[in-house]
C-alpha positions as CSV (number, residue, x, y, z in Angstrom):
1,M,-211.1,34.8,-88.5
2,I,-207.7,35.1,-86.6
3,P,-204.6,34.6,-88.8
4,L,-202.4,31.5,-88.1
5,A,-199.5,33.6,-86.9
6,Q,-201.6,35.2,-84.2
7,R,-202.9,31.6,-83.0
8,E,-199.3,30.5,-81.9
9,T,-198.7,29.7,-78.1
10,P,-197.7,32.8,-76.2
11,V,-194.3,32.9,-74.6
12,A,-195.7,33.0,-71.1
13,L,-197.8,29.9,-71.7
14,R,-194.8,28.0,-73.0
15,R,-192.9,29.0,-69.9
16,R,-195.6,27.7,-67.6
17,L,-195.7,24.4,-69.5
18,A,-192.0,24.1,-69.1
19,V,-192.2,24.6,-65.4
20,F,-195.0,22.1,-65.1
21,L,-193.0,19.6,-67.1
22,I,-189.9,20.1,-64.9
23,A,-192.0,19.8,-61.7
24,T,-193.6,16.7,-63.0
25,I,-190.2,15.1,-63.8
26,V,-188.8,16.1,-60.4
27,G,-191.9,14.7,-58.6
28,L,-191.6,11.5,-60.5
29,L,-187.9,11.2,-59.6
30,G,-188.7,11.9,-55.9
31,L,-191.4,9.3,-55.9
32,V,-189.1,6.8,-57.6
33,S,-186.3,7.6,-55.2
34,R,-188.6,7.2,-52.2
35,L,-189.9,3.9,-53.5
36,W,-186.3,2.8,-54.0
37,I,-185.5,3.7,-50.4
38,L,-188.5,1.9,-49.0
39,Q,-188.1,-1.2,-51.2
40,V,-184.3,-1.6,-51.3
41,I,-182.7,0.3,-48.4
42,E,-185.4,0.1,-45.7
43,G,-187.4,-2.8,-47.2
44,E,-186.1,-5.5,-44.8
45,E,-186.7,-3.3,-41.7
46,K,-190.1,-2.3,-42.8
47,R,-191.0,-5.9,-43.5
48,V,-189.9,-7.0,-40.0
49,L,-191.9,-4.1,-38.5
50,S,-194.9,-5.1,-40.5
51,E,-194.5,-8.7,-39.5
52,N,-194.1,-7.7,-35.8
53,N,-197.3,-5.6,-36.2
54,R,-199.2,-8.7,-37.3
55,I,-197.2,-11.7,-36.1
56,R,-195.6,-11.9,-32.7
57,L,-193.5,-14.5,-30.9
58,H,-195.0,-15.0,-27.4
59,R,-192.7,-16.7,-24.9
60,V,-194.4,-19.3,-22.7
61,H,-192.7,-19.5,-19.3
62,A,-191.9,-23.0,-18.2
63,T,-193.5,-24.1,-15.0
64,R,-191.0,-24.2,-12.2
65,G,-190.3,-27.7,-10.7
66,T,-192.2,-29.0,-7.8
67,V,-190.6,-29.6,-4.4
68,L,-191.7,-32.5,-2.3
69,D,-190.8,-33.7,1.2
70,R,-189.3,-37.2,1.6
71,N,-192.7,-38.8,1.7
72,G,-194.0,-37.1,-1.4
73,Q,-196.0,-34.3,0.2
74,V,-195.9,-31.0,-1.8
75,V,-193.7,-28.3,-0.2
76,V,-193.5,-25.9,-3.1
77,D,-195.6,-25.8,-6.2
78,S,-196.6,-23.4,-9.0
79,R,-200.1,-22.0,-9.9
80,P,-201.4,-20.0,-12.8
81,S,-201.3,-16.3,-12.4
82,F,-202.8,-13.5,-14.6
83,D,-200.4,-10.7,-15.3
84,A,-201.3,-7.4,-16.9
85,V,-198.8,-6.6,-19.7
86,L,-198.4,-3.7,-22.0
87,V,-196.7,-3.4,-25.4
88,P,-195.9,0.3,-25.8
89,E,-195.5,0.0,-29.5
90,D,-199.2,-1.0,-29.8
91,T,-200.6,2.3,-28.5
92,S,-200.6,5.6,-30.3
93,N,-200.9,7.6,-27.2
94,L,-198.8,5.9,-24.4
95,A,-199.5,8.6,-21.8
96,V,-203.3,8.2,-22.1
97,T,-203.0,4.4,-22.0
98,V,-200.8,4.5,-18.9
99,E,-203.2,6.8,-17.2
100,N,-206.2,4.6,-18.0
101,L,-204.4,1.5,-17.0
102,A,-203.2,2.9,-13.7
103,Q,-206.7,4.0,-12.8
104,L,-208.1,0.6,-13.5
105,L,-205.4,-1.2,-11.6
106,Q,-205.5,1.3,-8.7
107,Q,-201.8,2.1,-8.9
108,S,-200.3,5.5,-9.7
109,S,-199.3,6.6,-13.2
110,A,-195.9,7.3,-11.8
111,E,-195.5,3.7,-10.7
112,T,-196.6,2.4,-14.1
113,Q,-194.2,4.9,-15.8
114,S,-191.4,3.7,-13.5
115,I,-192.0,0.1,-14.5
116,L,-191.9,1.1,-18.2
117,H,-188.8,3.1,-17.6
118,Q,-187.0,0.1,-16.0
119,A,-187.9,-1.9,-19.1
120,K,-186.1,0.6,-21.3
121,G,-183.8,-1.1,-23.7
122,R,-186.1,-4.1,-24.2
123,P,-186.6,-5.4,-27.7
124,A,-189.4,-3.8,-29.7
125,F,-192.8,-5.3,-29.2
126,Q,-191.7,-7.2,-26.1
127,E,-194.3,-7.2,-23.3
128,V,-193.7,-5.3,-20.1
129,V,-195.4,-6.7,-17.0
130,V,-197.1,-3.8,-15.3
131,K,-198.8,-5.8,-12.6
132,R,-198.4,-9.4,-11.6
133,D,-201.0,-11.7,-10.3
134,V,-204.0,-9.4,-10.7
135,N,-207.1,-10.2,-8.9
136,W,-210.5,-11.0,-10.4
137,N,-211.8,-7.4,-10.2
138,D,-208.7,-6.2,-12.1
139,M,-209.2,-8.8,-14.7
140,V,-212.8,-7.9,-15.3
141,A,-211.9,-4.2,-15.4
142,L,-209.2,-4.8,-18.0
143,E,-211.3,-7.0,-20.2
144,T,-214.3,-4.6,-20.1
145,H,-212.1,-1.6,-21.1
146,Q,-210.1,-3.2,-23.8
147,L,-211.0,-0.5,-26.3
148,D,-209.5,2.2,-24.0
149,L,-206.3,0.1,-23.5
150,P,-204.6,-0.4,-26.8
151,G,-201.5,-2.6,-26.2
152,V,-202.7,-3.9,-22.9
153,S,-203.5,-7.6,-22.4
154,L,-203.6,-10.3,-19.8
155,T,-201.2,-13.2,-19.9
156,I,-201.1,-16.4,-17.9
157,T,-197.8,-17.3,-16.3
158,P,-196.9,-19.9,-13.6
159,R,-196.5,-18.3,-10.2
160,R,-194.5,-19.9,-7.4
161,S,-196.6,-21.0,-4.6
162,Y,-195.5,-21.9,-1.0
163,P,-198.6,-23.6,0.5
164,L,-196.9,-24.0,3.9
165,G,-196.2,-20.3,4.3
166,A,-193.2,-19.6,6.5
167,T,-192.5,-23.3,7.2
168,L,-189.0,-24.1,5.9
169,S,-188.7,-20.7,4.2
170,Q,-185.1,-20.2,5.2
171,L,-184.2,-23.5,3.6
172,L,-186.4,-23.1,0.5
173,G,-185.5,-19.5,-0.1
174,Y,-187.6,-17.5,-2.5
175,V,-187.9,-16.3,-6.2
176,S,-188.0,-12.8,-7.4
177,E,-187.4,-10.7,-10.6
178,V,-184.0,-11.2,-12.2
179,S,-181.6,-8.3,-11.6
180,E,-179.5,-6.6,-14.2
181,K,-176.4,-8.3,-12.9
182,E,-178.1,-11.7,-13.3
183,L,-179.3,-10.8,-16.7
184,A,-175.8,-9.9,-17.8
185,A,-174.5,-13.2,-16.4
186,D,-177.0,-15.5,-18.0
187,P,-178.4,-14.8,-21.5
188,R,-181.2,-17.4,-20.9
189,Y,-183.1,-14.9,-18.8
190,R,-185.0,-11.9,-20.0
191,M,-186.2,-8.8,-18.2
192,G,-189.1,-9.6,-15.8
193,D,-188.2,-13.3,-15.4
194,L,-188.3,-14.8,-12.0
195,I,-185.1,-16.4,-10.6
196,G,-184.2,-18.1,-7.3
197,K,-182.7,-15.7,-5.0
198,T,-181.8,-17.7,-1.8
199,G,-181.9,-21.2,-0.4
200,L,-183.0,-24.2,-2.4
201,E,-184.6,-21.9,-5.1
202,R,-181.2,-20.4,-5.8
203,G,-179.0,-23.5,-5.3
204,W,-181.1,-25.7,-7.5
205,E,-182.1,-23.0,-10.0
206,S,-180.9,-24.9,-13.0
207,A,-182.9,-28.0,-12.1
208,L,-186.0,-26.2,-11.1
209,R,-186.3,-23.6,-13.9
210,G,-187.3,-25.7,-16.9
211,V,-187.1,-24.6,-20.5
212,D,-189.5,-21.9,-21.9
213,G,-191.7,-22.6,-24.9
214,G,-193.1,-20.2,-27.4
215,Q,-196.1,-19.3,-29.6
216,Q,-196.3,-17.6,-32.9
217,I,-199.5,-15.5,-32.7
218,E,-201.3,-13.2,-35.0
219,V,-202.5,-9.9,-33.5
220,D,-204.6,-7.1,-34.6
221,A,-203.7,-3.4,-34.9
222,V,-203.8,-2.8,-31.1
223,G,-201.9,-6.0,-30.2
224,R,-204.9,-8.2,-29.4
225,K,-204.3,-11.8,-30.0
226,L,-206.2,-13.2,-32.9
227,R,-204.9,-16.8,-33.3
228,V,-202.0,-19.1,-32.6
229,L,-200.0,-19.9,-35.8
230,R,-197.3,-22.2,-34.3
231,E,-196.5,-23.4,-30.8
232,V,-193.4,-25.0,-29.1
233,E,-194.4,-26.4,-25.7
234,E,-192.4,-25.5,-22.6
235,V,-190.5,-28.1,-20.6
236,P,-191.4,-28.0,-16.9
237,G,-188.6,-27.9,-14.3
238,N,-187.5,-31.0,-12.5
239,T,-189.0,-32.3,-9.3
240,V,-186.8,-32.0,-6.2
241,T,-187.4,-34.3,-3.3
242,L,-186.2,-33.1,0.1
243,T,-184.9,-35.2,3.0
244,V,-187.1,-33.3,5.3
245,D,-190.1,-35.0,6.8
246,L,-193.0,-32.6,7.0
247,E,-194.6,-34.3,10.0
248,V,-191.4,-34.2,12.0
249,Q,-191.0,-30.6,10.8
250,A,-194.5,-29.8,12.0
251,A,-193.7,-31.3,15.4
252,A,-190.5,-29.2,15.7
253,E,-192.4,-26.1,14.7
254,R,-195.0,-26.8,17.4
255,A,-192.3,-27.6,20.0
256,L,-190.6,-24.2,19.4
257,G,-193.9,-22.3,19.2
258,E,-193.8,-18.6,19.1
259,R,-190.4,-18.4,20.8
260,D,-187.4,-17.1,18.9
261,G,-184.8,-19.8,18.2
262,S,-184.1,-22.9,16.0
263,I,-184.4,-26.6,15.9
264,V,-182.4,-28.8,13.6
265,A,-183.0,-32.6,13.3
266,L,-180.8,-34.8,11.1
267,D,-179.9,-38.4,10.5
268,P,-176.5,-38.9,12.1
269,T,-175.7,-41.8,9.8
270,S,-176.1,-39.8,6.6
271,G,-176.4,-36.1,7.4
272,E,-180.0,-35.9,5.9
273,I,-181.9,-33.0,7.4
274,L,-185.2,-34.2,8.9
275,A,-186.5,-30.9,10.3
276,Y,-185.2,-27.4,10.0
277,V,-187.0,-24.7,12.1
278,N,-186.1,-21.0,12.2
279,H,-188.4,-18.8,14.1
280,P,-189.5,-16.1,13.5
281,S,-189.3,-16.5,9.7
282,Y,-191.1,-15.0,6.7
283,D,-193.6,-16.1,4.1
284,P,-191.8,-16.5,0.7
285,N,-195.1,-16.0,-1.1
286,V,-194.5,-12.3,-0.3
287,F,-191.5,-12.3,-2.7
288,A,-193.2,-14.5,-5.3
289,H,-195.9,-11.8,-5.6
290,G,-193.4,-9.0,-5.8
291,V,-192.5,-7.6,-2.3
292,S,-193.8,-4.1,-1.8
293,A,-191.6,-1.4,-0.2
294,D,-193.8,-1.4,2.9
295,E,-193.5,-5.2,3.3
296,W,-189.7,-5.0,2.9
297,Q,-189.4,-2.3,5.5
298,R,-191.6,-4.3,7.9
299,L,-189.3,-7.3,7.6
300,M,-186.2,-5.3,7.9
301,K,-187.3,-3.4,11.0
302,D,-188.8,-6.3,12.9
303,P,-186.9,-6.5,16.2
304,H,-187.1,-10.3,16.1
305,H,-185.2,-10.4,12.8
306,P,-187.3,-12.8,10.7
307,L,-184.9,-12.6,7.8
308,T,-182.0,-14.0,10.0
309,H,-181.2,-17.6,9.0
310,R,-180.7,-18.7,12.6
311,A,-179.8,-22.3,11.9
312,I,-176.6,-21.4,10.0
313,Q,-176.1,-17.7,10.9
314,G,-177.1,-17.6,14.5
315,Q,-173.8,-17.8,16.4
316,Y,-174.5,-18.6,20.0
317,P,-172.3,-19.6,23.0
318,P,-173.0,-23.3,23.2
319,G,-173.0,-23.3,27.0
320,S,-172.8,-26.6,28.8
321,T,-173.6,-28.6,25.6
322,F,-169.8,-28.0,24.9
323,K,-169.0,-30.2,27.9
324,F,-169.2,-33.5,26.0
325,I,-166.4,-32.3,23.8
326,M,-164.4,-31.2,26.8
327,A,-165.0,-34.6,28.3
328,T,-163.8,-36.4,25.2
329,A,-160.6,-34.3,25.0
330,A,-159.8,-34.8,28.7
331,I,-160.1,-38.6,28.7
332,E,-158.4,-39.1,25.3
333,E,-155.5,-36.8,26.3
334,G,-155.1,-38.6,29.7
335,V,-155.7,-35.5,31.7
336,I,-158.1,-37.5,33.9
337,N,-159.3,-41.1,34.0
338,P,-162.9,-42.3,34.4
339,F,-162.3,-42.6,38.2
340,T,-160.8,-39.2,38.8
341,R,-163.0,-37.3,41.3
342,I,-163.1,-33.6,41.7
343,H,-164.8,-31.7,44.5
344,C,-167.4,-29.0,43.6
345,G,-168.1,-26.5,46.4
346,G,-170.2,-24.2,44.3
347,G,-167.3,-22.3,42.6
348,V,-163.6,-22.0,42.2
349,Q,-161.2,-19.0,42.5
350,F,-158.8,-18.5,39.7
351,G,-156.6,-15.4,39.7
352,G,-158.7,-12.5,40.6
353,H,-162.0,-14.0,39.4
354,Y,-164.4,-16.4,41.1
355,F,-165.9,-18.9,38.7
356,R,-169.1,-20.2,40.1
357,C,-171.1,-23.4,39.4
358,W,-174.7,-23.2,38.3
359,K,-175.6,-25.2,41.5
360,K,-175.3,-22.9,44.5
361,G,-173.6,-24.9,47.3
362,G,-171.9,-27.2,44.8
363,H,-172.2,-30.9,43.8
364,G,-169.6,-32.4,46.2
365,A,-167.1,-34.9,44.8
366,L,-167.9,-36.4,41.5
367,D,-166.3,-38.2,38.5
368,L,-166.6,-37.4,34.8
369,H,-169.8,-39.5,34.4
370,E,-171.6,-37.6,37.2
371,A,-170.1,-34.3,36.1
372,L,-171.7,-34.7,32.7
373,V,-175.0,-36.0,34.1
374,Q,-175.4,-33.2,36.6
375,S,-173.5,-30.6,34.3
376,C,-171.1,-29.5,37.1
377,D,-169.3,-26.4,36.0
378,V,-166.5,-26.6,38.6
379,F,-165.5,-30.1,37.4
380,F,-164.9,-28.6,33.9
381,Y,-163.2,-25.5,35.3
382,Q,-160.7,-28.0,36.8
383,L,-160.3,-29.8,33.5
384,A,-159.6,-26.4,31.8
385,Q,-156.7,-25.7,34.3
386,R,-155.1,-29.0,33.3
387,M,-155.5,-28.5,29.5
388,Q,-154.2,-26.2,26.9
389,I,-156.6,-24.0,24.9
390,D,-155.1,-25.3,21.7
391,T,-155.8,-28.9,22.7
392,I,-159.5,-28.0,23.4
393,A,-159.8,-26.2,20.1
394,R,-158.4,-29.2,18.2
395,Y,-161.1,-31.5,19.6
396,A,-163.8,-28.9,19.1
397,R,-162.8,-28.7,15.4
398,A,-162.8,-32.5,15.2
399,F,-166.5,-32.3,16.1
400,G,-167.1,-29.8,13.3
401,L,-167.1,-26.5,15.3
402,G,-165.4,-23.4,14.1
403,M,-165.9,-24.1,10.5
404,P,-168.8,-24.3,8.0
405,T,-170.7,-27.6,7.9
406,G,-170.7,-27.4,4.1
407,I,-174.5,-27.5,3.8
408,A,-175.5,-26.2,0.3
409,L,-176.8,-22.8,1.6
410,E,-175.2,-19.5,1.1
411,H,-173.7,-17.3,3.9
412,E,-173.2,-20.0,6.5
413,K,-171.3,-18.7,9.5
414,T,-168.3,-20.5,11.0
415,G,-168.8,-19.8,14.7
416,T,-165.7,-19.3,16.8
417,I,-163.4,-21.8,18.4
418,P,-160.6,-19.7,20.0
419,D,-157.0,-20.7,20.4
420,V,-153.7,-18.9,21.0
421,A,-153.3,-18.0,17.3
422,W,-156.9,-16.9,16.9
423,K,-156.7,-14.4,19.8
424,K,-153.3,-13.0,18.7
425,K,-154.7,-12.4,15.2
426,R,-158.1,-11.1,16.4
427,F,-157.0,-8.9,19.4
428,H,-153.2,-8.9,19.1
429,Q,-153.1,-10.2,22.6
430,P,-151.7,-13.4,24.3
431,W,-154.1,-16.1,25.6
432,Y,-154.7,-15.9,29.3
433,A,-155.3,-19.1,31.3
434,G,-158.4,-17.7,33.0
435,E,-160.1,-17.5,29.6
436,T,-159.8,-21.3,29.2
437,L,-162.1,-21.7,32.2
438,S,-164.9,-19.9,30.3
439,V,-164.3,-21.9,27.2
440,A,-164.6,-25.2,29.2
441,I,-168.3,-24.5,29.8
442,G,-169.0,-23.2,26.3
443,Q,-168.8,-19.5,27.2
444,G,-166.2,-16.8,26.5
445,Y,-165.2,-16.5,22.9
446,V,-166.8,-19.9,21.9
447,T,-169.8,-19.7,19.5
448,A,-171.6,-22.2,17.3
449,T,-174.6,-22.4,15.1
450,P,-177.6,-24.7,15.8
451,L,-176.7,-26.8,12.7
452,Q,-173.1,-27.1,13.9
453,M,-174.3,-28.3,17.3
454,A,-176.7,-30.9,15.6
455,N,-173.7,-32.1,13.6
456,A,-171.4,-32.2,16.6
457,I,-173.8,-34.4,18.7
458,A,-174.4,-36.6,15.6
459,T,-170.6,-37.0,15.4
460,M,-170.5,-38.1,19.1
461,A,-173.4,-40.5,18.3
462,T,-171.7,-42.3,15.4
463,G,-168.0,-41.3,15.5
464,S,-168.3,-39.9,12.0
465,R,-169.3,-36.5,10.7
466,F,-171.3,-36.1,7.5
467,R,-172.0,-33.1,5.4
468,P,-175.6,-32.0,6.2
469,H,-177.8,-32.0,3.1
470,F,-181.5,-31.5,2.5
471,V,-182.0,-32.7,-1.1
472,K,-182.6,-36.4,-1.5
473,Q,-183.0,-36.6,-5.3
474,V,-183.9,-34.7,-8.5
475,A,-186.2,-36.3,-11.0
476,T,-187.6,-35.2,-14.4
477,P,-191.3,-34.4,-14.8
478,D,-191.7,-37.9,-16.1
479,G,-190.3,-39.4,-12.9
480,E,-186.9,-40.4,-14.1
481,V,-184.3,-39.9,-11.3
482,I,-181.4,-37.9,-12.7
483,E,-179.6,-37.1,-9.5
484,R,-179.5,-38.8,-6.1
485,L,-177.6,-37.3,-3.2
486,G,-176.2,-39.7,-0.7
487,P,-174.2,-39.4,2.5
488,E,-170.9,-37.7,2.3
489,R,-168.6,-38.5,5.3
490,T,-166.3,-35.5,6.0
491,H,-164.6,-36.7,9.1
492,Q,-163.9,-39.7,11.2
493,L,-163.2,-39.2,14.9
494,K,-159.7,-40.4,15.8
495,V,-160.8,-41.2,19.4
496,R,-160.6,-44.5,21.2
497,E,-163.9,-46.5,21.4
498,T,-163.6,-46.7,25.2
499,T,-163.5,-42.9,25.3
500,L,-166.6,-42.6,23.2
501,K,-168.4,-45.3,25.2
502,L,-167.6,-43.5,28.5
503,V,-169.0,-40.2,27.2
504,R,-172.0,-41.7,25.5
505,D,-172.9,-43.6,28.7
506,A,-172.9,-40.3,30.6
507,L,-175.0,-38.6,27.9
508,R,-177.5,-41.4,28.2
509,D,-177.8,-40.8,31.9
510,V,-178.2,-37.0,31.3
511,V,-181.7,-38.1,30.1
512,Q,-182.3,-41.5,31.5
513,S,-181.1,-40.9,35.1
514,D,-183.3,-39.0,37.6
515,R,-180.2,-37.0,38.5
516,G,-179.8,-35.9,34.9
517,T,-180.4,-32.3,33.8
518,G,-182.1,-33.5,30.6
519,K,-184.7,-35.9,32.0
520,K,-187.5,-33.9,30.4
521,A,-186.4,-35.3,27.0
522,R,-187.0,-38.9,28.2
523,L,-189.2,-41.1,26.0
524,K,-191.2,-44.1,27.2
525,T,-190.1,-46.5,24.4
526,V,-186.6,-45.4,23.3
527,E,-183.5,-44.4,25.3
528,V,-182.3,-40.9,24.6
529,A,-178.8,-39.5,25.1
530,G,-178.2,-35.7,25.3
531,K,-176.8,-32.7,27.0
532,T,-178.3,-29.5,28.3
533,G,-176.8,-26.1,28.0
534,T,-177.7,-22.6,29.3
535,S,-175.6,-19.9,27.6
536,Q,-175.2,-16.6,29.2
537,V,-176.0,-13.5,27.0
538,V,-174.7,-10.8,29.4
539,K,-172.8,-10.9,32.7
540,L,-175.2,-10.2,35.5
541,G,-172.7,-10.1,38.4
542,E,-172.7,-12.3,41.5
543,V,-176.3,-12.0,42.3
544,R,-178.4,-15.0,41.0
545,L,-181.6,-13.7,39.4
546,K,-184.6,-15.6,38.0
547,A,-185.4,-15.2,34.3
548,A,-188.5,-13.1,35.1
549,Q,-186.3,-10.6,37.0
550,I,-184.1,-10.0,33.9
551,P,-185.0,-8.0,30.8
552,W,-186.0,-10.3,27.9
553,Q,-183.0,-9.4,25.8
554,S,-180.6,-10.1,28.6
555,R,-182.0,-13.6,29.5
556,D,-179.9,-16.7,28.9
557,H,-180.4,-19.0,25.8
558,A,-181.6,-22.5,26.5
559,W,-179.9,-25.3,24.6
560,F,-180.4,-29.1,24.3
561,V,-178.6,-31.5,22.0
562,A,-179.6,-35.2,21.8
563,Y,-179.7,-38.4,19.7
564,A,-181.8,-41.5,19.9
565,P,-181.9,-44.4,20.3
566,A,-178.9,-44.1,22.5
567,D,-177.4,-47.4,21.4
568,N,-178.2,-47.2,17.7
569,P,-178.8,-43.5,16.7
570,E,-181.2,-42.7,14.0
571,I,-181.9,-39.0,14.7
572,A,-179.9,-36.2,16.3
573,V,-181.5,-33.0,17.3
574,A,-180.2,-29.5,18.5
575,A,-182.6,-26.9,19.9
576,I,-182.0,-23.4,21.1
577,V,-184.5,-21.1,22.6
578,E,-183.4,-17.5,22.6
579,H,-183.8,-15.5,25.8
580,A,-185.7,-18.3,27.5
581,D,-187.6,-18.3,30.7
582,G,-185.4,-21.0,32.1
583,G,-182.4,-23.3,31.4
584,G,-181.8,-25.9,28.8
585,G,-183.3,-28.7,30.9
586,A,-186.5,-26.8,31.6
587,I,-187.1,-25.2,28.2
588,A,-185.1,-26.8,25.3
589,A,-185.2,-30.5,26.5
590,P,-189.1,-30.7,26.4
591,A,-189.0,-29.3,22.8
592,V,-186.5,-32.0,21.7
593,H,-188.6,-34.6,23.5
594,D,-191.6,-33.6,21.3
595,V,-189.6,-33.9,18.1
596,L,-188.2,-37.3,19.1
597,D,-191.5,-38.6,20.3
598,T,-193.1,-37.7,16.9
599,Y,-190.3,-39.2,15.0
600,F,-190.5,-42.6,16.8
601,R,-194.4,-42.6,16.8
602,L,-194.3,-42.0,13.0
603,R,-191.7,-44.7,12.6
604,E,-193.9,-47.1,14.5
605,A,-197.0,-46.2,12.5
606,R,-195.2,-46.5,9.1
607,G,-194.2,-50.0,9.9
608,K,-191.0,-51.2,11.6
609,A,-190.6,-54.0,9.0
610,N,-190.7,-51.7,6.1
611,Y,-188.4,-49.3,7.8
612,A,-185.8,-51.9,8.5
613,Q,-186.0,-53.4,5.1
614,N,-185.4,-50.1,3.3
615,R,-183.0,-48.6,5.8
616,S,-179.9,-47.7,3.8
617,P,-177.9,-44.5,4.0
618,A,-178.8,-43.5,0.4
619,D,-182.5,-44.3,0.3
620,R,-184.3,-44.7,3.6
621,P,-187.9,-43.6,4.0
622,L,-188.7,-42.6,7.5
């Protein structure tokens, strides 16, 4: 038996026990410290992360407001769209998920990575849209391979739809993804949201956008939706009703056809736009889907410039349509009287230049009435020699030329109405008398947009100028009208009624007389007043060539401006056909005829009694 002294714990064993005890104490202290850090210091953060892993807030995009024409026909709408979205935090291997996703969606991994990179800085667990408006095959592929795509899901969002394609696209504009600058300017938007970029979509963004809703949803470990816990419904955008009549618009589209140019029709008593054609144009659906680089390049490189907003940005010499303004100025200023006769022999020599009339051989002696009816150039050359350029410019501006019309569209051009001060500022040169002769027939430095010319002939028709507008009213989704846009008079002509009557009678005979240059715009049931114009694009020398002998890009533009009925105007129209195969009387006047004919046939069909009863400047159905 071992003695008691020999059974005592050896020193080595005691040391090992001490080390074990110290290690245990340190470990317990470390564990307690870690628990304290997790529970106290990082507790709130971890709790939020945990909740985000299980419960998400999903934004429900508001459906953008509908756009109707003045008769209630749908012009712009929204439709459901399936978007493929990815939450990077829900996948443990983002690179593999992106590779699988790109393969299924038939887009490159680099493109998907680029989309994710652009979303850098977004809040954690916020979805990134990797492909909008996926097709049926993509949807099936994504649903079938859900297990290979952690963090990927499909979400339904309202997508802007333009059922009429390119019709009215320049007026309506388009929507596209919000830019960084727009995000910084308005905190209501988030990355990936769609916003109006141009036209009505931009100008009425706040009315059309609506208020987004939201869902509190529970998700599984890979971000798949399990159930909806709470929901706040979205508020759709308001309904905007245009002043445009789609049937008149269609007639104007057909009248212009495939030719480049513009037709604008408006109500001369209120400024309401009835038709608004720009051709060629573009399909705004391209932008709603997300325009591709190839599509953008195609639009930019198109030689016919479909992105150019011709109605307000096309600055053309108005040609002989300018003569009704010259006639008004000459009579009102007493330069001539209604009986003054001037001889046209086919041209006039001024200084070292021979200014010819469009009619070879001349018109003979005629007064102002016949000079307008037959559009004699020499008559107006003679008026120019008796008038100052500043006087002509003053009258042109009274008809709204040389300044924006004020329509609620961005980037409207002013056109040019030259005078002494303008030339000195623009070219640092004095005005030469010979230049006034070119201005007298709407050439030289004079330019105007189609909308300006529609407004100018409307001003002649009524004696007042109104701000053109294309929105009639804004109503809530429940139909409550919250905004109604009425006529806004911007100018009253300070011209004697006798002067206006003299010019208006001549404009009537431009169409109604067999001698008139605009007789191809004549209607059977309603008298039309108007003025033809043929604006020179390049000088072709003294030799008179037919359009077919001239390169397309050097051919003249064909103009026609008109209003009807001549004694009680309801509609004013301006049409320009670029590089036409003939003059304004041959090419543009028939186009205006078709627009007017449709307008009055529709009016007849919709009931004269109802039309007359409801005809008021603020609310007048066509």
